[in-house]
Steps between C-alpha positions, in 0.01 A plus 500: 500500500811417707471494879737469794318375809637630828570280801200651683281287270484126453685335211153372403429849363775453240375151420146623438617795291707263287195272460308805379760554227719764663874488563529506879788415730514504880802654673572162662563352155772762454652453846388852588265418788720698740560781250425858594210684338755698301671185369167346400387824336827529307485138385142547379599812308799329338290197404204713382264360764221646710540445875199340666514539877291539811773734628393863462862622510536436127266790418716734703815363340355559154398855587847581633682357198270625228650782293317824555337666199553865433 
């Protein structure tokens, strides 16, 4: 699995996920530590990554952007 670790969490989370065999990158590695939630969400979507965050705003952002089913 591919993860994007948000700035609300330590870069150690990405290190440990990589040690466990996952592909994880922290936003600091991308120079996105000051990026908005929307920018981080968009980058994760473009790079096919799952956002890991302690910030509960990402759930709301996902709900707002998710296409509605008929």
